[in-house]
Each structure stands twice: as C-alpha cells, then as structure tokens.
N, C-alpha and C positions, 0 to 999 in steps of 0.2 A: 524438894527432895534432894538428899545428899547420896550420891552414888559412890561406887568404888571403881577405880580405873585400874585395869590389869594390862600390863605392857609386856610384849615379847620383842626384844631387840634381836631379830633374826639376822642371819648372814646376808640374806637378800632383802627381806622386808621387815619393817617394824609394824607389828600388829597391835592394835588397841582394842580392848573389850571393856564395855561399861556395864555394870550390873547394879540392880537395886537389891541390896541384901535383905531388906525388910520384907519386900514382896517376893523375894527369891525368883527374880526374872531377869532375863537378858534385855538390856536397853539398846544395844547396838554394837557393831564392830566395824572397824575400818583398817586400812593398811596403807603404807607408803614405803618407798625405797629407803633402805637403811643407809644413811649418809655417814658411814664410819670413817670415810676417807677425809672428811672435813669436820663438821660438828654433828655428832649423832643427834643432837637436839633438833636439827633442821627436819630430819625425817619424822621425828616424833611430833613436831608442831604440824607438819603437813597431815599426818595421820589423824591428829586431833581435830584439825579443821574439817577434814572429810567426815569425821564422826559427828561433829556438831551440825554440819549441813544435813546429814541423814537423820539424826535423832533429836536435834534441837539442843539448845543450851542447857548445861547442867553443871552443878557444883560437885567437886569430888572431895569426899571426906578423907579418903586415903588413896594412895597410889602404890601399887606393888609391881615389881618387874622381874622378869627372868631374861636370860641372854644366851644366845649362841653366836653373837656377832663376831666377825673376823675369824670364823673357823671354830668357835667354841673352846672348850677346855681340852687342850692337847696333852696327852699323858704317855709316858714310856713305862713299861713294867718289866721287871726281871725276876726270874725265879730259878729254882733248882732243875726241875724236869717239866717238860711241856704239859704232861697229863695231870700234874698235881699242883705244886705251888704256883707255877706260872699261870695255869688255868684259873686257879683261885684268884690270883691277882687280876686277871682279865675280867672275871665276873664282878669283882669289887669295883673296878674302874668304870665299866660300862653301866653298872647299876646306879652309880652316882652321877651319871650324865656326862662322863668324860668320853673323849674320842681317843682310842688307842692309836698312836702314830708309830709305835715300835714295841716289839716284844723280844726279849733275849732270854736264852735258856743256858743253864750250866754256868761256867766261869766266863766273865767278860774278857775280851781280848783288847789289845791296843787299838786294833781296827774298829772294834765295836765302840770304844770310848770316843774315838775321833768322829764316828758317825753320830753318836748321841750328842756330842758337842755341836755338830752341824745342824742337827734337828732342833735343838734348843726347846725342849718341851716346857709346858707350863708347870708340870709336876713329874717327878720320877718316883715310882713305887718300887721299893727294894724289898723283895721277899726271898725266901729260901729255907727249906728244912722245916720238919715238924718240931714241936717243942721237945727238947732233949735229943734231937736227932742231929743231922749234918749241920755243922757250923762253918765248915771251911768255905763253902761256896759263897754264902752271903757276906762273910768277912772279906774274902778276896774281892768281890764286887764293890764293896764299900771302899777298899783301898784303890781300886781302879778309878772310881769316880773321884776320889780325893786327889788323884793325880792331875785333875783339871785345875786345882788350886782353889784357895779360899779368898773371898766368899764365893760359894758355888754359883753357877749361872741359873740354877733352878732349885726350888725346895725338894727335899727328899723325905718321903714317907717311909719309915723303917717298920715293916710288918712281917718279919720272918721269925725264925727260931728265937724264942724269948731269951735263951742263954747267950745269944750273940748280939742282942739289941743294944745294950749299953756300949759294948765295944765298937759296934758300927757307928754309933753316934760319936764316940770319942775319936774315931778315925776321921770323921767328917767335921772335926772342930772348925768353927768359922762359917760353916754352911748353915742354912736354915733347915734343920732336921726336926722331924716330928716322930716320936716313937708311939707305935700302936700295937695292940695285941696281934699275935700271929693270925694271918688270914687262914692258915691251915694248921691249927694247934695239934691235931692228930689226924691220922689217915681216915678219910671218909667224913671229916667234920669241917664245915665251913664256918668262919667267923668273920664276915665281911662288913658288918654294920659299923664297927668303930672306924675302919678305914674310910667308909663312905661319908661318915660325919666329918672327918678331917678334910676330905676332898672338898666338901661343900664349904667348910670354913676357909680353906685356902682360896677357893673361888671368890668368895666375898672380899678377902683381904687383898688378893693379888690381881685377879683377872679384871675386876672392875676398873682398877686403875689403869691396867695395861691397855684396855680396850676404849678408854676415853669416856666411859660411862659415868665417871665421877663428876663430870660437869653437870649431870642431871640429878645429882644426889639431893640438892636442896628442894627439888620438886617431887621427890619420890620417897614414900614412907619406908620402903625397904626393897632392895634388890636381893631376892631371897635364894635363888638357885639357878643352875644351868637349865636351859629350856628342856632338854630331855628328861632331867630329873623332875621337872614340873609335870610333864606328860605322864611319867611313870606314877607320880603321886596321884594324879587324877584318875588313872586307870585302877590303882589299888583301891581308891575310895569307891569308884563305880562298882567294883567287884564286891567289896566287903560290906558297903553301907555304913551307917552310923546308928547309934542308939535311937530306936524309934522308927528307923526307916531302912528297909532292906536294900541291899545292892543287887546286882544282876547275877552274882555267882562267878565261877571261873570263866575267864575270857582270854582272848588273844587280840592283838591289835597291830596294824601296819601303818607306819607314817612314811609316806612316799614323798621324797623331796627331790630337788633338782640335782643335788650332789651326792646325797646318801639316802639310804632307806633304813629306817629303824623298825625293829620288831619287838614287841613286848608280849609276855605271857604272864598272867596272874593265875597260876594253877599248880596243883601238886606235881603232876607229871611223873609220878613214880611207876615202876613196872607193875603189871598185873600178875596174877597167879602164874606160876611156872616160867617166869621170865627173870633172867639174872641181869642186874644193873652192872654195867662196866664203866669205870671211871668215877668221878666225883658226883655225889648227889647235887642236883642243881637247885638254886634258890626258888622259893615259891613265886616270887616276883622277879622276873628276869628281863633284861634288855640286851639286845644285840644290835650292832650297827654295821651295815655293809657300806663301807667307804668307796667301793668301786661300782655301786649300783645306784643309778639316779636317772632322772628324766632329761637333764640337760648336760651339766658339767660331766656327769658320769654315764651318759648315754652309750659311749663306746664300751663301758663295762657290761651293760646289759647285752649289747650285741655279742661281745666275747663270751658271756656266760650262756646265752641262749642259742646263738648261731643265726645267721641270716635266713636259713631255710625255715626255722621255727617262726621268726618274726614275719616272714612272708606268709606263712599259713595263717597267722593271727590277724594280719593286716589286709591280705588279699593283694599285696603289692608284689612286684617282681623281686626275687631275692638279689638279683644283680644291682638293683637300684638302691637297696637299703643302706649299704655302707656309706655311700655319698651323702644320703639324706641325714644319716646319723652324724657324720662329720660336720655338716652345716649346723645342726642343732647344737653340737658341743662348742662350735665357734661363736654361736649367737644364743647364749643361755637365756636371754630375755625374750626370745621369740615365742609367739603364740601361734598355734596352727591357723593358717589362713586359707588353705586349700583342702579339698576332701582327702587327698592323698596324705597330707600332713596330719589330719585328724585321725586317720586310720593308723598311721605310724605311731602317734601318741598312744593310742589304745593298745597297740601291740607292745610298745615299750613298757607301759604301765603293767600290763598283764604279766609279761615276762619278769619284770623287776619284783613284783609282788610274789610270784611263784618262786623265784630264786632265793629271795631274802627269807621267806618262810621256811623253805627247805633247809637252809643253813641254820635257822633258829631251832627248828623242831628236831627231836631226836630220830634215831633210826633203830630198826630191829633187824636182826639177821639170825639165821640158824647156824649153830656151831655143833661140831661133833666132839664128844668127850668119851673117855673110857666107859662111862655109864650110859652112853647113848646120846642122841641129839638133844640139844637145849636151845632155847631162844635167848639171845643176848641183846639188851637194849643199851644204847649209848645216847646220852642226852635225855630231854624231856619227852614224855609221851603225852601229846596234846590231842590224841584221837577222841577223847571224851569231851573235849571243850566244844561247847555248842553256841558260842557267841563270838563273833568276829567284828572288830571295829576298824573302820578305815578312816584315815585322816591324811592331810597333806593336800595342798592346792591342786596338784596334778591329777588327783583321783576324785576329790569331792566335787570338783567342777566338771568332771567328765560324765556325760550322759550315760556312758556304759559302765558306771562304777560298780554296779551289782555284778555285771559280767566279769569285771576285773577281779572282784572278790572271789569268784569261783576258783581262780587260780591259786589262791592261798589255802584252799581246802584239800582234804584227802582225795586222792585220785587213784583208782585201781591200776592205772598204768605204772604207778610208782608205789607199790604196796609197802615197801620197806621204810618210806618216809612217814613219820608219825605226826602228820599235820592235823589241824583241827577237823572235826567231823564234817563230812560232806553235807550234812543236814543243818549245819550251824546257821543261826539267825544272823543276818547282816545288819550292822548298825553303821550309819554314816554320820561323821561329825561335820554336818553341812555348814555350820556356822563357824567352824575352825576354832573351837574354844577349849580344847583339851588342855593346852598349856596354861591358859588363863585360869581354868578351874583348879589346876594343881596349885597355882599360887593362892587362890581364894581358899582352898582346903586347909592351908596352914593356919588360918584364923577362924574361918567359918565353914567347916566341913559340911554342915547340914545344908547351908544355902548352896554350896557348890554341887552337892549331890542332886538336890532338887532341880537345879538348872540343867545339869547334864541329862537327867532323865526326861526333861521336857524337850531339850534341843538336839540330842543325839538320837536320830530317828531309826526305828526298826523297819527295815525294808523287807522282811521275811527271808525265807531260805532261797538258795539258788536252784533248788530242784522243783 
C-alpha cells in the first residue's frame, strides 16, 4: 500500500497524517515538538517514528506540507480609510492565511515607517483608493516605504487604485514589488482573490527559506500553503462538496490554539429583509484571527477580554485566584492541567476564548432611527442561520467538555445583537485533528479529502 503523508509544521508541534487515498481512509496521526530552533527535520522524524509505532510501517507515494512555524506569515497592510480599503486589505490577508501584525490608515508618517522597519513583516500589502479615485494616499505611502532604501527589507504587494499602481512600483524601484488588481475596485465591491494568490506564491518563495523548511524539500512533494489557508480550504470543501458527493452546507468553525484563536465562516451572511448592511459586503469564505486570545501564550488576553469574574463563574474557582493561575500558564505554555482546579480553569479559558473570538468574527445588528422611522442596521456577517459548528485545536478537541465549550460560540439571548450561529447548530468535533491535512489533500484529491472528513469529523448533536 502506498499512502500519502500530510505534514503540518506548526509553531509548537509538527503534526503528521497518513491517508490511503484509494480507500479514502485515515491511517493514523502523530505529533512531535517543532524543532525550528535547530533542524526542523528532527521534529518531523520524531513524529514519523511515533506514527510508525502506532500505525505500522508504510511507504509514502507523496508528501505534502503546510506551515505556520515560527509565527506563520506576518503581514502589514495599509489603506486609505479603515472601513473601506484598509478593511478590504485585512480580509484579503487573513483569507490567505496571513497574520496581520500591523495596519495603517491614511498617509504614513515617519514614525509609522520607523515602526514598520522595526516589525520587519514578511509581506507589506499596499492599498488605497477605488479605481479612478484617490491616488495621493497610496502614492505618498509608496514614497514613505521607499525612504527605507533599496532593496527593500520585505516584498510589497501593490493592490490599490489601478491608476497609481505603475507609479507606486516605479517609486519602489529596486524592491520586490508585485502589482495586483485593486482589492476594492469600486465602493461595495471586493476583489481579494488575486492578492491571496500572490500571498500564497510569496509564502512558497520566501517563507519556506526563511523558516528553514527548505532542508526538507527533497523529502516533500510540495509545501503548498500556510496552515490557516489549508484549514480554510478544508472547510470550504466540507461545506460545498464535490461532484457526486454533497457537502454539509453553510458552516462556521473555531480553531482554538495556545497563542491565537482562528474563526472561519463559509456562509452568505447577508442581511435579511428590512435590514440595511453597513460597510463592505464580506466574503462568503471568511477567516479572522484573534492574536490576543489563546489557551497558553495568550491566556492573559482571555482574562482581559472576559474578566476574572466571568472566568470564576465558568470554572467555579475564586476570582481572586484566577489572575495568578493565568500568569503561571502564560509562563509555562507547555503545561497540561494536572489538578482539578487547573482542568476547570482550562475549561473556562476555552469557553471564554471561543465566545470572544466568535463574537468578534460574527456581525452585529442594531436599531437606528432615521427621518423615515426606525431601521435595523447590520455590520459584518449574519451567521444566525448557520446550523453547523466545527471545533478544532488541541485545547478543545481533547477537552471532555468540548460540547459545552461549543455552546459559547452560539447565539445567546443575553447578547441578542451578536449574529452568532444558531443556538440549535449541530456540533462537529475534529477529534483526529485533520482539517489542515485535508486542506492539503484537497488540492489534488478533493473527493478523498471530503470522504475522510465526513468519516472522521464527528457530529455530536446540538447543545440543547
């Protein structure tokens, strides 16, 4: 039997998944610490040894990999105004699997440029103005970046007003610049797919080398995409299906990690009757990442967002004890709960993280008063009709209270303005932790990937 090996070089762990594409079945999974500080191949070898001990020897016909090692793909985006081109840039970057480490609006200042130089992103996304509209802002920002000197310290994707694109590239002569169609060609119209394609290409060309993954290239058939993009691809496939096999339909998903929490929705999310949409229409397939919300490195962010009193209610612990316990978790990110109190705190952190992240991802609705009377105004995506929620991430899929954690991602009458998924949504848990692997497999064998996901990602019923 010739299997396919799917590898996820994560920031903390390297995860390996073996599948039999002919039989469309999962053969086994394993993980080991990602040894990015020395030789990333050491962690991969350890994970493979664990896999062989569990599943037996096997020959791999192909090996594919994704990566978020060493922090993933770090991007800065700039745009003209926060609610329009800058927001379009953010949606493009997050949807491609990037992590936004800075956003700038209007014209860059000298202080902004100094800050950008200090951050040293992997990619800079330069946007601004609709086609035929404002050119001054994006041209000014290109000149400010050029002041750092050539060759630039990072590649620049130019995706603003098409009338200024060529001049921006000329201003940045000597830099690695890539011109793309405008992410916001006209008001109310997003065009983010071309930018996402270039982000992925730059990932392959630049990030693999920078993260030391090139040492494994001779063993890998292809390093295809950033890990979040692989997860997003898997969810899109699980939602839509393939010819001859239906998907699940519209869905939302939460990937709870130690440092960040990613939320995905594959759903229309448009307003219902008599509701006005405010801001940009959002993409059918959307990803957001909460860099301050996580189970270990970012546990303090959960405490700040939820408050000690809420965590006390969720855990049954004394509110006064929680800050100290959270500090200890952040200082020891590899720690697993050893005592009952730590298990209860882990549950509370997970529930609060899932709730906070989904509330930030989902849209909101509010009543506004106009000269013609009251109207309802929606900002963001309406997920209230989404009836499938998928949970993944080690902190939640190994938690015996995972279904109770899921409840916090769903609509709650205490916060009626938040358009989170339906309270009657079916809960699916990625117990084998295979979503990223299936996103990789979907690039060449989508039918096999879909069949395996439908077998392995289990429906645990509703929370009610």
